[in-house]
N, C-alpha and C positions, 0 to 999 in steps of 0.2 A: 329225638331232638326237635325242639320247637323251631318254627320259622324265624322267630326273633333271634334265637341263638345262632342260627346259621348266618343270618345277615350281619350279626355283630362280629362273628369270626371273619367273615369276608372283609368287613371294614378294618379290622385289626391287621389282616394280611396286607391290604392295600396300603394302610398307613406305614407298616413296616417296610414295604417295598420302596415307598417314597423316601423314607429316612435313609435306607441303604443306598439309594440312588444318589442322595445328596452327599454321602460320605465317600463312595467308591469312585475313584478316578484313575484309570490305567494309562492316561496320556503321559508321554515322556516329557521331561523338562526341556525348555528351549536349549538347543546346543550353543556352545560358545562360538561367537562369530569372530573370525580372524581375517579381517580385510587387508591388514598390513599396509595402511596408507599413512602418509605424514599428517600431522595435526594442522598444518597450514598449507595453503596453495602457494605455488611459485608465483612470483610477481604479484603478490596480493596487495589489496588496498584495504586499509582499516575502515571500519564503519559497518552500518547495516547493509546487508546484501540487497542488490538491486532486484533480486528475485522476489522480494517481499512487496514489490510494487505490482499493481495490476497493469495489464497491457494498455489500458486507457490512459494511464499516467505515464508509462514508459514511452509510447510512441507519440510523436508530436504532430504529424500531418493528419488533419481531419478527414481527408479523402481516404487515406489508408485505414483509418479507424472504421469508416463506414464499410469498406470492403471486408474487413475482418468480421464485422457484425453480420454482414450478409452471409459470409462463410459459416459462421457459428450456427446460423439458423437453417442453412440449407445443405451443408456438406454431407455427402452420403456416408463417408467413413465415420464421421461423428454420430450420425444417425444410427448406424449399425452398432457402434459402441454403446449408445444409449439403450438400444434394444437388448444388447447382451446383459446390461445391468438389470433390466426388467426380468429377463429370463433367469438370471442368478437369484434375483429376489424371490421369484416364485419357487425355485428349487429349494431355497432356504425355508420358505413357508411350508413346503412339503415335509421336510425333516422336522420342523417344529411341530407340525400336526401329528407326526408319528409318535410323539410323546403322549398323545391323548388317545383314549379308546375310541374305536370306530363302531358306531351303532347303526344297524340297518334294519329295515322292515323285511320280514320274510312271510311268505304265504305259499301254500301248495294245496293241490287237490289230487288225491290218489284213488284210483279204482283198482281193487285187488281181490284175490281169492285166498282164503286160508284153508289149506287142505286138511288141517287137523280138526277144525271146528265147523267150517262152512265150506265143504269141498264143492258143493254145487250151487252155492249162493254168493255171488260176488257182492261186495259192499264197497262203499266210498268212505274215505277219510279226508277231512278238511282241517287245515291248520293255518293260523295267522299269529304273528307276534313280532317281538323285537329281539335282535340277536347282537351279542357282543363278539366281534370277530377277532380272535387271537391277539389280544392286547398284550404286548410284551412288557413284563415287569423288569424294568431296566436296573437290575441289581448291580451289574458290572459296568454301567456307563456306556454301553455300546451305542445306544440310540443318541445319547447326549454327545458322544464323540463325533458321530456322523453329523449332528446338528452344528457342532463347532466347526467342523471341516467345511460344511456348506456356508456357514456365516463368513468364514475367512475367504472362501472363494468369492463370495459376494463383495466383500470389501476389496479384494484384489481386482475384481471387475470394475468397481467404481474407480479405483486408482488408475486402471488401464484407460478408462474413458478420459480421465483428467490428463493423462499423458498424451492421449490422442489430441486433446484440445490444445495443449501446449505446442505439440508438433504442428498442428494446423495453423496456429497463429504465426509461428515462425515461417512456415512454408508460404503463407499468403504474403507476409512482409517481404520475403526474398523474391517471390514471383513478381510482386509489385515493383521492386527495385530492378529486376531483370527487364521489365518493360521500359522503365525509365532509362536505363543505360543502353538498352538496345536502340532506343530512340535517339539517345545522344550519339552513339556510334554511327547511326544512320545519317544524322545531321553532319557529322565530321566527314563521312564518306562522300556525301553530296557536295560539301565544300571543296573537298579534295578533287572530286571529279570536275567541278567548275574550273579550278585552278589548272588541272591537267588539260582541259579543253582549250583554255587560253594559251597554254604553252604549245599545244599542238598547232593551233592557228598561227601563232608566231613563227614556229618552225616551218610551217607550210609556206608562209610568205617568204621567208629567207631562202627556202629551197626553190620556190618559183622564181625568185630574183637571182638565183645562181650564187648566193652568198655562201650557203652551206651545202654539203652533200646530202644524200637521202638518209644517211645513218641517223642523224639527230631527229629527223622526221619520224622514222620508224620507232625510235626509242620513245619518243613522246606518245606515239600511238599505242605502244605497249602499256605505258602508264595509264592512258585513258581507258583502255579495255580492262585493266586490272581494277581501276577505280569503279567502273560500271559493275564489275563482278561483286565488289565489296558492297555497293549500294543494294544490289539484289539480295545479297546474303543477309544484310541487316534488316531489310524489309521482311524477309522470311522470319528472322529472329523476333521482330516486333509482333508479328502475327502469332507465332508460337508462344510467346510470353503471354499474350492475351488469351490464347486457348487454354493455357495452364491456369490462369487466373479464373477463367470461367468454370473450369473443372473443379477447382478448389472451392469456389463460391457456390457451386451447385446451380448456377444460372448465369446469364450473360451480365457481365459487369458493365454498368453504364459508362459511356465514354467520358462523362464529366468527372468520374472518380479515378480515371487513369492519369498518371503523371504526364504533363505536357511539356516539361522541361527537365533539365538535369536536377537531381535531388542531391543537395549538399549536406543535409542533416536529416536524420530519421528519428532522433530521440532528443528530449530536453536535457538528458543527463550529460554531464561533462566529466564526472568521476565515476568509473564503473567499479563500485565496491563489491567484494565477493563475500564478506563475512567469514565465518569459520568453516573448515571442511566438514564438520559435523552437521552444518546447516543443510547439507545435501539430503540427509536422511529425512529432514522435515519438509523440505521444499520440493523434492523430486518425486512425483507420484509413481514413476516406474520402479523406484527403489521400495516404495511402500507396497506396491503390488507384489514384488519379489518376497518381501517380508511376510505378507499375508499368506502367500503360497507356502512358505516355510512353516508357518503355524498350522495351516491346513494339513500339511504332511504329518506333523506331530499328532494331530487329532486322529488321523487315519490309523496311526500306530495303535492308539488307544482302542479304536473300534476293532482292529485285528486281534489284539490281545484279549478283548472281551469274548471273542468267539471261542477261546479255549475253555470257557466256563459254560455251565449249562444255560440254555436259553429257556426261560420260564415264561409262559404266556397264560393269560387268563381268558377263558371262553365261557360264554353263558347265553342263555336265552330265556325269554318269558313270553307267554301268549296263551292262546286258546286252541283246543283241538276237539273235534267231534266227528262222529260218523254221519251226522245229519247237518246239512248246511243251516237249517233253521235253528238248531240248538247250539251253534258255534260259540256264541257269546254268553251262554248261560253260566252260572257260577260253578257248576260242576265240571266245566270244561277247561278251567284255568290250570296251567302247569308252568313250571320254571326249572331251570338247571343252571349251575355254575360250578366251575372247577378249574384247576390249573392243568397246564400241559407242559411236559418236560421234553426238551430236545437236546441231546448230547451225543454227537457222533463218537463212537468208540474207536473204530478203525477207519481213518480217512487217509491213511498212507502218507501222513505228513503234510496234507494240504494246508491245514490251519497254521502250522509252524512256518511253512513256506510263505504264506500270506503275510505273516509278521515280518519275515526277513525282507520281503518285497517292500513293505511299508517303511521299514527302517532304511533300506537303500534309497527309496524315493525321498526320504527326509534328507539323506546325505547329498543327493543330487540337488534338492532345493536349496540346501545350505551352500553348496558350491556355486550354484547359479546366483544366489544372493550376494555372496562375496565377490564374484566376478562382476556383477552389476555395479557394486560399489566402486571397485577398481576402475571399471570402464568409465563411470561417471566422473571420477576424479581425474582420469586422463583427459576426458573431453574438456573439462574446465581448464586444466593446465595448458592444453593445446590452444584453446581460445585465448587464454591469457598470454601465451607466448607470442601469438600473432598480434595481439593488441599492444604488447609492450613495444614493438618496433615498427608498427605500421606508420607512425608519424615520421620516423626517420626515413623510411622508404619513400613516403610521399614527398618529403622535402627534397630528397635527391632527385626524384622523378620530375618535380617541377623545375628544378635547376636544369635538368636535362632537356626538358621541353623548351625552356628559354634559350639554351645554347643552340639547339637544333633549329629553332625558328630564326635566330639571328644568322646562323650559317646559311640557311635557305635564302634569306633576304639578301645577304651579301653576295652569294654565288649567282643569284638571279641578276643582280646589278652588274656584276663582272661579265656575265654572259652577254647582256644587252650592250655592254661597252666593247664587246669583242675581245676581252682579255682572256676569259676561260671558255672551255668547250661546254656544250650542253650536258655532257656526261657528269660534270661537277654539279650542275643544277639538279639533275635527276637523282644523284646520290644524296644530296642534301635534302631534297623533297621527301624521299623515302624515309630518311632518318627522322625528319620532323613528324611525318605522319605516324610512324611507328612509336615515337615518343609520346605523342598525344593519345594514341590508343592505349599505351601502357599506363598513362596517367588515369584514364577512365577506368581501366581494370583495377588499379590500386584503390581508387576512390570507392568503387563498388565493393571491393574486398574489405575496406574499412567499415562500411555500413553493414555488410553481411556479418562481419566479425562481431559487431555490437549485438546484432540479433542472435547470433550463435552463443555468445557469452550469456546473454539474458536467458536463453532457452536452457543451456546446459546447467545453469545454476538453479533451474526449476521455476523460472518466472513464466508468466503468460496466463494464469488463471484470473 
């Protein structure tokens, strides 16, 4: 058989293998997803979802936007997520290169004795050439299935990075608010301490003058020490809030970017529209990541099924060989070889079938996790909407409560100074007024945090 005929046959075999590879696909179809969620959110608002806005549009305070930018550039968790993407990309490249033949340079020098021809005369053999190392002809789509699995893992990693970014944006905004409201609570505690000191001094004068007993004096002293404890507590919270911001930002946040007064509004939005429930699948990257993992599980089933069929590899080499180094590259020393290699385990005690079962179970697990992720996302949005629906009613009631307790405190103080009521009435009114003002700050922070949470759970933040 001529050399041309052999090469032509090799070309035909290779062409046939690529044709079969293009036709054969053992991957299973995508399973039916049953998330069992309503088509609409509770307490929904019609219109385009706020999640389709970027965080630069949603958040209104320029200082907060600068802190978010610093965090996106320096946060270590986001940096790790980016490195995970690069690693997944390289893993995908490896599986893609597995579809191409690997060619390497070979060379050796051997000193030997042939007992049948030259029993007392050692001789040398030199060889150099190119080798094709076990290139698998992907008749059954195993290599392609592994490539598809790696590609979907790569996409899942990309989506996980986007989910990390959304979470980071919301965490930074909430930490920034924590600093603002810890500062507001500190200011309230310091004002209360000043008022308590004034009351203590008044009671001390009345005690020294013999007007009142020591009981009102000690009661006012208790209020003073309680207020001092609150001041120290909120100073601690302010420092802890700044420490958290520094951690999220990956560096020390400049003092000029921290809120120096109470934050009344964090977004330019007045109507927080949600869109349709199906928008979650498009906007939330954590759901996209779960979907890609499901697809990767299906591709792994195809790779496991392909192992049930023979694995056919192509091996070959070409080069020069000679017993004399100086004659290595002469025309008479050229040689080549090419041929297929078949691998089919006959008795593996059910290992390949077990691997198929494992891949199918992994797909069912991925499906269950995907459906659970959808249900959890839907619940998170509805929880945020439920809080959003009634927060204004709670705030209105709390503001009326603050007004009533402040009036009561003012009246009881006047009656005490006039000698009509005891100091116990003043003390009780002051505690009620202080608690009501603290409750108002908590609700105002809850309202702003709820806006951030709703934006995040809908998939906004990129």
